KOLROZA-998290 format. One line per 8 residues: number of its first residue (from 0); for each residue y, z, x of N, C-alpha, C. Coordinates in steps of 0.05 Angstrom, whole numbers, plus 5000, padded with zeros to 4 digits. Last residue first. Example, Ala and Ser with C-alpha at 12.3 -4.5 7.8 and 13.67 -1.06 7.14 Angstrom:
1> 4955/5142/5257/4979/5143/5273/5001/5157/5258 | 4886/5156/5264/4910/5156/5246/4934/5156/5264
***
This chain:
315> 2759/3249/7656/2730/3243/7651/2719/3236/7674 | 2812/3263/7663/2800/3274/7654/2765/3274/7653 | 2822/3200/7679/2821/3227/7701/2805/3256/7691 | 2823/3177/7630/2801/3169/7662/2799/3191/7679 | 2865/3202/7609/2839/3203/7592/2826/3207/7616 | 2907/3190/7640/2902/3214/7637/2871/3211/7631 | 2906/3131/7631/2902/3136/7656/2888/3172/7657 | 2921/3130/7576/2896/3129/7583/2884/3126/7614
307> 2971/3149/7575/2956/3164/7562/2923/3157/7575 | 3001/3104/7605/2992/3133/7619/2981/3149/7603 | 2996/3073/7566/2981/3064/7593/2982/3085/7608 | 3030/3088/7541/3000/3085/7532/2981/3084/7552 | 3079/3087/7563/3067/3114/7551/3035/3111/7548 | 3087/3024/7567/3080/3054/7592/3071/3074/7580 | 3090/3012/7514/3059/3002/7527/3057/3025/7559 | 3139/3034/7511/3116/3041/7504/3097/3036/7508
299> 3168/2997/7548/3169/3037/7550/3144/3041/7539 | 3167/2956/7530/3158/2964/7558/3152/2994/7558 | 3190/2960/7488/3169/2958/7480/3153/2965/7505 | 3246/2968/7504/3236/2991/7497/3206/2978/7493 | 3260/2916/7534/3246/2948/7553/3239/2963/7535 | 3225/2874/7485/3249/2891/7499/3237/2902/7509 | 3196/2845/7446/3184/2846/7466/3210/2859/7494 | 3230/2840/7396/3204/2854/7393/3191/2861/7425
291> 3296/2850/7411/3273/2831/7414/3252/2856/7410 | 3362/2857/7436/3349/2875/7420/3325/2851/7409 | 3433/2844/7441/3413/2850/7448/3395/2856/7434 | 3474/2792/7435/3462/2811/7409/3441/2821/7426 | 3484/2756/7467/3507/2765/7462/3500/2795/7446 | 3424/2754/7484/3444/2754/7509/3469/2766/7499 | 3392/2736/7447/3394/2747/7452/3418/2765/7469 | 3382/2674/7469/3394/2680/7436/3403/2713/7438
283> 3355/2676/7514/3383/2681/7514/3395/2676/7482 | 3300/2704/7491/3322/2709/7515/3350/2706/7509 | 3287/2654/7466/3298/2677/7454/3302/2697/7464 | 3278/2614/7511/3290/2608/7477/3311/2631/7472 | 3254/2645/7544/3270/2638/7552/3292/2627/7528 | 3203/2643/7513/3213/2668/7521/3245/2668/7532 | 3191/2592/7515/3190/2601/7494/3210/2622/7499 | 3179/2589/7574/3205/2572/7556/3210/2581/7534
275> 3130/2617/7572/3154/2624/7583/3183/2609/7575 | 3100/2580/7545/3105/2606/7544/3127/2622/7550 | 3095/2537/7575/3100/2540/7559/3109/2564/7541 | 3081/2574/7624/3107/2556/7634/3107/2553/7605 | 3020/2586/7610/3046/2604/7614/3068/2589/7613 | 3003/2537/7554/3010/2546/7591/3028/2572/7588 | 2955/2556/7501/2986/2549/7510/2991/2553/7546 | 2918/2583/7496/2920/2555/7492/2941/2543/7502
267> 2903/2634/7510/2914/2620/7531/2911/2592/7522 | 2861/2660/7462/2878/2656/7479/2887/2631/7498 | 2827/2655/7401/2831/2643/7435/2853/2645/7445 | 2826/2696/7348/2850/2686/7366/2832/2671/7392 | 2791/2702/7282/2785/2700/7312/2805/2675/7335 | 2765/2738/7233/2793/2723/7245/2791/2723/7272 | 2715/2747/7194/2736/2753/7207/2753/2729/7225 | 2734/2780/7119/2709/2771/7146/2715/2772/7161
259> 2757/2806/7088/2760/2777/7088/2748/2768/7098 | 2753/2859/7105/2746/2854/7072/2750/2816/7064 | 2743/2853/7178/2752/2864/7159/2746/2856/7121 | 2763/2845/7241/2731/2844/7223/2744/2854/7191 | 2787/2805/7289/2789/2820/7278/2773/2816/7252 | 2797/2790/7360/2778/2785/7335/2781/2810/7321 | 2824/2753/7414/2822/2770/7393/2812/2763/7371 | 2804/2740/7484/2812/2732/7458/2816/2756/7444
251> 2783/2712/7539/2808/2717/7533/2809/2713/7501 | 2740/2695/7586/2741/2711/7561/2765/2725/7557 | 2719/2668/7642/2746/2667/7631/2743/2675/7606 | 2682/2668/7698/2684/2681/7676/2720/2673/7674 | 2673/2674/7758/2658/2651/7738/2666/2652/7715 | 2664/2741/7761/2670/2716/7777/2658/2689/7750 | 2707/2787/7759/2682/2779/7737/2685/2749/7755 | 2762/2814/7759/2734/2818/7786/2715/2804/7777
243> 2790/2839/7719/2805/2821/7735/2786/2803/7764 | 2771/2861/7654/2768/2859/7677/2787/2836/7690 | 2772/2901/7591/2797/2887/7618/2781/2883/7639 | 2769/2906/7525/2758/2906/7547/2765/2879/7566 | 2775/2945/7472/2788/2931/7485/2780/2926/7512 | 2761/2959/7409/2759/2958/7428/2776/2940/7448 | 2790/2992/7340/2792/2973/7367/2782/2979/7392 | 2799/3012/7279/2797/3022/7301/2791/2989/7319
235> 2849/3027/7223/2829/3013/7235/2825/3027/7262 | 2892/3067/7207/2857/3071/7198/2838/3054/7218 | 2939/3054/7217/2928/3044/7200/2909/3051/7191 | 2941/3074/7274/2959/3089/7254/2944/3079/7227 | 2872/3070/7306/2898/3053/7302/2919/3072/7276 | 2834/3081/7363/2842/3078/7338/2877/3086/7327 | 2803/3054/7416/2825/3063/7404/2825/3067/7368 | 2767/3051/7473/2757/3050/7448/2791/3069/7430
227> 2754/3010/7520/2777/3018/7510/2758/3022/7484 | 2735/2991/7602/2729/2983/7564/2746/3007/7557 | 2744/2950/7651/2749/2973/7641/2745/2969/7602 | 2718/2939/7716/2715/2925/7688/2720/2952/7668 | 2704/2942/7772/2741/2937/7757/2732/2933/7733 | 2658/2927/7782/2671/2908/7782/2701/2915/7776 | 2625/2972/7734/2635/2965/7764/2651/2943/7760 | 2681/3019/7697/2652/3008/7709/2658/2987/7736
219> 2715/3057/7663/2712/3046/7680/2688/3036/7700 | 2732/3074/7595/2714/3074/7619/2712/3060/7632 | 2750/3121/7555/2767/3101/7564/2741/3101/7585 | 2770/3135/7476/2750/3139/7499/2761/3107/7516 | 2805/3141/7434/2778/3157/7435/2758/3159/7463 | 2865/3157/7434/2849/3138/7455/2822/3152/7459 | 2907/3144/7378/2890/3163/7396/2864/3140/7408 | 2947/3098/7357/2938/3134/7348/2927/3160/7368
211> 2972/3045/7356/2952/3074/7374/2958/3096/7369 | 3006/3007/7305/3007/3029/7333/2982/3046/7337 | 2971/2949/7281/2988/2970/7284/2985/2987/7306 | 2940/2907/7288/2927/2927/7275/2941/2955/7271 | 2963/2870/7325/2949/2859/7300/2937/2889/7281 | 2995/2892/7358/3008/2873/7336/2996/2869/7320 | 2957/2924/7383/2981/2935/7366/2991/2919/7351 | 2942/2886/7407/2918/2907/7388/2939/2914/7370
203> 2973/2858/7438/2956/2843/7421/2948/2865/7402 | 2986/2907/7469/3006/2894/7464/2993/2881/7440 | 2947/2911/7497/2949/2935/7482/2972/2928/7458 | 2931/2866/7527/2921/2868/7512/2926/2889/7490 | 2991/2870/7564/2976/2835/7545/2956/2858/7526 | 2984/2927/7593/3005/2916/7576/2996/2886/7560 | 2936/2908/7609/2927/2933/7595/2968/2928/7577 | 2922/2878/7665/2914/2871/7636/2926/2882/7604
195> 2958/2912/7708/2962/2888/7702/2954/2871/7669 | 2929/2963/7693/2966/2957/7701/2971/2927/7687 | 2875/2950/7690/2889/2961/7661/2926/2958/7662 | 2865/2927/7730/2864/2911/7702/2872/2925/7682 | 2877/2969/7771/2888/2942/7763/2887/2934/7743 | 2858/3010/7789/2867/3008/7755/2881/2987/7754 | 2843/3010/7840/2820/3013/7822/2828/3005/7786 | 2885/2956/7855/2873/2987/7857/2851/2988/7841
187> 2903/2899/7864/2877/2906/7880/2868/2936/7873 | 2953/2906/7837/2935/2891/7822/2906/2901/7834 | 2976/2934/7879/2979/2938/7857/2960/2927/7843 | 2976/2886/7925/2962/2906/7927/2955/2928/7908 | 2974/2826/7930/2983/2840/7909/2966/2861/7903 | 2943/2790/7965/2963/2809/7978/2971/2830/7962 | 2912/2755/7937/2900/2778/7961/2925/2794/7959 | 2926/2720/7889/2927/2753/7893/2924/2775/7910
179> 2912/2677/7917/2939/2674/7905/2939/2707/7903 | 2856/2671/7915/2869/2678/7940/2901/2686/7928 | 2828/2692/7862/2839/2678/7874/2856/2691/7898 | 2796/2744/7848/2786/2726/7871/2803/2706/7876 | 2827/2758/7807/2835/2777/7833/2817/2760/7855 | 2816/2731/7766/2837/2727/7773/2845/2740/7800 | 2770/2722/7732/2759/2737/7756/2790/2721/7772 | 2758/2764/7666/2760/2739/7688/2761/2753/7714
171> 2778/2781/7607/2755/2792/7632/2759/2758/7648 | 2801/2810/7558/2813/2797/7580/2793/2803/7605 | 2796/2824/7487/2781/2818/7508/2804/2798/7530 | 2793/2862/7436/2817/2848/7455/2798/2837/7483 | 2777/2870/7368/2773/2873/7388/2787/2853/7414 | 2771/2920/7304/2790/2893/7324/2778/2895/7356 | 2774/2938/7233/2765/2927/7264/2777/2917/7276 | 2797/2922/7187/2785/2950/7198/2781/2956/7224
163> 2847/2894/7153/2833/2895/7179/2818/2914/7180 | 2879/2884/7108/2847/2891/7094/2838/2890/7123 | 2915/2827/7109/2918/2847/7119/2875/2853/7107 | 2943/2768/7105/2916/2772/7093/2911/2804/7092 | 2991/2765/7130/2983/2757/7102/2967/2776/7094 | 2973/2782/7179/2988/2803/7173/2992/2796/7135 | 2941/2745/7199/2928/2761/7199/2944/2788/7177 | 2984/2705/7194/2966/2701/7177/2954/2729/7173
155> 3015/2723/7243/3026/2728/7214/3012/2715/7192 | 2975/2721/7280/2987/2743/7282/2999/2736/7243 | 2971/2662/7286/2947/2683/7272/2960/2709/7264 | 3029/2647/7299/3011/2635/7275/2987/2649/7262 | 3032/2673/7351/3050/2688/7325/3032/2676/7300 | 2995/2642/7382/2989/2670/7371/3007/2676/7352 | 3006/2587/7382/2981/2595/7363/2979/2639/7364 | 3058/2595/7409/3059/2579/7380/3027/2599/7363
147> 3067/2653/7450/3051/2625/7450/3054/2628/7419 | 3086/2705/7463/3104/2674/7462/3091/2649/7456 | 3048/2738/7475/3069/2736/7439/3077/2717/7441 | 3028/2722/7527/3015/2716/7502/3026/2716/7480 | 3056/2753/7560/3057/2727/7562/3043/2707/7530 | 3104/2782/7562/3080/2789/7552/3077/2768/7542 | 3154/2794/7600/3140/2778/7596/3110/2788/7588 | 3206/2823/7569/3185/2831/7571/3172/2803/7574
139> 3279/2829/7566/3256/2819/7555/3231/2826/7573 | 3341/2851/7553/3321/2844/7566/3305/2838/7545 | 3416/2855/7555/3389/2842/7531/3370/2848/7564 | 3455/2916/7558/3450/2884/7572/3422/2876/7554 | 3481/2957/7555/3482/2944/7535/3481/2908/7538 | 3482/3008/7586/3495/2978/7598/3494/2965/7578 | 3452/3035/7563/3464/3042/7569/3495/3028/7574 | 3397/3012/7565/3409/3011/7530/3442/3029/7541
131> 3382/3001/7615/3387/2984/7595/3402/2985/7571 | 3373/3051/7626/3389/3039/7639/3397/3011/7616 | 3341/3071/7592/3356/3089/7585/3381/3074/7603 | 3295/3030/7616/3299/3042/7584/3338/3048/7581 | 3286/3072/7664/3295/3041/7655/3305/3030/7631 | 3266/3110/7648/3297/3107/7667/3310/3084/7659 | 3227/3102/7615/3250/3111/7611/3272/3105/7621 | 3186/3090/7676/3201/3060/7646/3225/3077/7629
123> 3193/3132/7691/3207/3118/7708/3213/3095/7695 | 3155/3164/7665/3180/3170/7672/3203/3146/7677 | 3116/3130/7665/3125/3136/7635/3158/3136/7643 | 3113/3093/7726/3097/3114/7702/3116/3117/7679 | 3117/3045/7750/3093/3053/7756/3086/3073/7734 | 3144/2997/7701/3146/3020/7721/3115/3023/7727 | 3132/2957/7661/3153/2957/7664/3162/2972/7685 | 3073/2916/7689/3079/2937/7675/3109/2937/7679
115> 3108/2856/7672/3086/2880/7667/3076/2884/7689 | 3181/2837/7684/3145/2829/7685/3138/2855/7669 | 3240/2819/7647/3222/2836/7662/3190/2828/7667 | 3297/2794/7656/3270/2789/7644/3255/2798/7667 | 3362/2827/7645/3335/2828/7648/3313/2819/7639 | 3428/2820/7656/3410/2812/7642/3381/2817/7645 | 3474/2862/7692/3461/2841/7696/3439/2843/7670 | 3507/2902/7703/3514/2889/7681/3495/2864/7670
107> 3502/2931/7747/3518/2919/7750/3519/2898/7726 | 3452/2963/7712/3484/2982/7719/3507/2963/7727 | 3412/2926/7711/3430/2938/7688/3452/2946/7698 | 3409/2929/7767/3409/2905/7761/3426/2914/7735 | 3385/2976/7781/3407/2972/7789/3423/2945/7783 | 3342/2980/7740/3362/3004/7738/3386/2989/7749 | 3310/2934/7777/3323/2938/7739/3346/2953/7734 | 3294/2960/7822/3316/2942/7828/3330/2939/7799
99> 3266/3006/7797/3287/3018/7811/3310/2986/7811 | 3225/2974/7776/3238/2990/7759/3256/3002/7772 | 3205/2931/7813/3220/2931/7787/3236/2949/7774 | 3182/2971/7842/3212/2955/7858/3214/2945/7834 | 3136/2985/7816/3150/3006/7825/3172/2998/7837 | 3103/2943/7803/3128/2952/7786/3140/2978/7797 | 3122/2888/7844/3108/2907/7837/3127/2924/7821 | 3153/2815/7817/3156/2842/7844/3127/2864/7828
91> 3185/2792/7790/3158/2781/7799/3151/2802/7826 | 3244/2786/7752/3229/2806/7764/3200/2792/7778 | 3300/2758/7737/3278/2753/7727/3268/2765/7753 | 3379/2775/7717/3352/2768/7737/3326/2775/7721 | 3435/2735/7694/3414/2754/7694/3392/2757/7713 | 3485/2722/7726/3485/2736/7701/3460/2746/7693 | 3491/2716/7799/3478/2713/7769/3488/2726/7752 | 3510/2733/7851/3515/2703/7841/3509/2704/7818
83> 3506/2785/7852/3536/2782/7856/3539/2753/7848 | 3457/2801/7858/3469/2800/7837/3497/2791/7839 | 3447/2781/7912/3437/2765/7883/3446/2768/7866 | 3469/2816/7941/3483/2797/7943/3470/2779/7916 | 3442/2860/7927/3466/2859/7911/3474/2839/7916 | 3396/2854/7953/3392/2847/7916/3422/2851/7916 | 3399/2796/8004/3393/2825/7991/3398/2824/7965 | 3404/2749/8011/3391/2766/8036/3389/2794/8034
75> 3389/2694/7980/3404/2722/7978/3383/2737/8003 | 3380/2623/7981/3379/2648/7981/3386/2672/7989 | 3398/2587/7915/3406/2595/7942/3379/2617/7947 | 3365/2527/7890/3376/2554/7895/3381/2559/7914 | 3339/2474/7885/3373/2474/7889/3382/2508/7885 | 3283/2472/7882/3302/2473/7852/3334/2475/7857 | 3265/2472/7925/3259/2460/7914/3276/2462/7888 | 3277/2524/7953/3300/2508/7955/3289/2478/7944
67> 3257/2572/7935/3291/2560/7918/3297/2541/7927 | 3211/2575/7954/3224/2575/7924/3237/2564/7923 | 3220/2587/8006/3200/2561/8000/3204/2556/7962 | 3259/2625/8011/3268/2594/8015/3246/2567/7994 | 3224/2664/8008/3245/2650/7990/3258/2635/7985 | 3190/2651/8052/3174/2651/8024/3198/2646/8000 | 3225/2664/8091/3221/2639/8089/3205/2640/8060 | 3238/2716/8078/3263/2696/8079/3251/2668/8079
59> 3214/2765/8048/3198/2747/8070/3220/2724/8060 | 3235/2798/8005/3235/2807/8025/3225/2793/8052 | 3274/2752/7966/3247/2765/7975/3249/2779/7999 | 3310/2717/7912/3309/2738/7936/3278/2752/7940 | 3349/2663/7897/3323/2682/7907/3326/2702/7928 | 3390/2631/7846/3387/2642/7879/3356/2666/7878 | 3388/2602/7801/3416/2606/7820/3405/2612/7849 | 3359/2560/7755/3360/2583/7773/3372/2580/7800
51> 3394/2565/7700/3403/2559/7721/3386/2572/7745 | 3382/2554/7628/3387/2572/7659/3382/2550/7684 | 3371/2511/7585/3391/2539/7581/3394/2556/7607 | 3334/2483/7596/3363/2471/7599/3385/2490/7589 | 3291/2494/7645/3295/2507/7617/3327/2498/7609 | 3270/2494/7700/3265/2465/7673/3275/2473/7653 | 3282/2542/7722/3293/2506/7727/3285/2496/7712 | 3238/2572/7691/3270/2577/7693/3292/2547/7697
43> 3194/2547/7711/3199/2556/7683/3229/2556/7678 | 3196/2552/7766/3195/2524/7748/3201/2528/7725 | 3196/2607/7772/3213/2587/7785/3215/2553/7777 | 3148/2632/7750/3181/2634/7742/3193/2624/7753 | 3111/2598/7764/3116/2611/7734/3145/2611/7736 | 3101/2600/7813/3074/2579/7794/3085/2574/7770 | 3122/2637/7841/3125/2601/7850/3121/2588/7829 | 3110/2681/7817/3145/2667/7820/3144/2646/7828
35> 3060/2687/7828/3072/2687/7801/3099/2672/7800 | 3053/2688/7880/3041/2671/7867/3061/2666/7841 | 3118/2723/7904/3085/2717/7907/3083/2698/7886 | 3175/2734/7904/3168/2710/7925/3136/2700/7922 | 3225/2761/7877/3192/2760/7877/3190/2735/7892 | 3276/2752/7836/3266/2773/7847/3240/2774/7856 | 3324/2708/7818/3291/2709/7819/3292/2734/7840 | 3378/2696/7772/3371/2695/7803/3337/2713/7793
27> 3413/2661/7723/3391/2664/7735/3380/2673/7763 | 3459/2628/7693/3450/2633/7723/3432/2662/7729 | 3463/2592/7643/3467/2622/7639/3452/2618/7671 | 3503/2543/7623/3474/2552/7632/3472/2574/7640 | 3555/2534/7578/3553/2530/7600/3519/2550/7610 | 3543/2507/7516/3554/2534/7532/3550/2520/7557 | 3557/2454/7476/3537/2462/7498/3551/2490/7516 | 3584/2413/7438/3590/2445/7450/3577/2455/7465
19> 3549/2371/7409/3559/2377/7429/3576/2396/7447 | 3508/2439/7382/3518/2400/7374/3531/2403/7406 | 3488/2489/7379/3515/2479/7382/3526/2453/7388 | 3437/2478/7355/3453/2493/7342/3484/2482/7356 | 3401/2466/7409/3411/2448/7392/3433/2461/7367 | 3399/2522/7432/3420/2509/7440/3424/2479/7425 | 3361/2550/7407/3378/2556/7403/3404/2537/7409 | 3326/2505/7413/3325/2514/7382/3352/2523/7381
11> 3310/2458/7462/3319/2485/7456/3325/2498/7434 | 3264/2409/7462/3288/2424/7456/3290/2452/7456 | 3215/2403/7521/3226/2401/7494/3253/2412/7494 | 3207/2421/7577/3192/2433/7548/3196/2430/7528 | 3242/2395/7600/3211/2385/7608/3197/2398/7581 | 3293/2386/7551/3284/2389/7580/3253/2387/7589 | 3351/2393/7518/3331/2376/7519/3328/2383/7550 | 3417/2391/7526/3395/2406/7499/3361/2398/7500
3> 3435/2403/7586/3430/2391/7567/3421/2400/7542 | 3492/2438/7612/3471/2430/7615/3462/2419/7585 | 3561/2423/7642/3536/2439/7617/3506/2427/7614 | 3595/2453/7699/3573/2437/7692/3555/2441/7663
***
């Protein structure tokens, strides 16, 4: 079966290049049955014209069936069974599970759609990166805001303008108060905000101001709120504020200050599924030629930075 050139989220630019000779859809397996898998991964993969949600695996087969059946996907009884049916794997599981299964999937020649954080430790993230590069498979990290058109336009503008000396990134919300995440143990940990929001926040800080040179301070306050002070190789400084347990709050923005005044980006102007669709467009374009700014190497770089921050917290 050939897939159409447009779907729920509009025309896929990569597919439009093929005219009437559109290639077969990429068979994607989904590992994970939590809320994020149900409301974002599965519907976005199923709706995209370049991918087919082929199989779902979860340790709870009833939850796997609830996600698979609306999209006509099979329920796999094991990871090896899922790998036998697909060309690529999307992960919506805790970082420790993702790391081991991603290594297994890469070894089987499957392309990877990776959630964040990449792994529980920088050492394990390095193992995932090594497996990806040795296998020569494509990989992409779901750093959601990097695939939002508004974010890309803003980053292009601030890069052209230059002269930025300081910045701020905020992700402050009450996401963990949502019942959807009550069973997400790794997010519920003391450092849950760093693990869940850290990859997004740090990635945006570096995209705007350049690589982080030093973690000047890291503090964990009440309600799991974390604040960071960073210095960048560009000479700029930034602060990052992250929390997942602040009720009745939804603050998500990036602000820069410099010789041209202030530039502010309000995040989440695009929905998660819209960002996911853009991510799939670009993932498909890397399948034959792996390499993307948000690939497994980026996940490893962010994991190293998260571990540096964690060690800073332990020392203080």
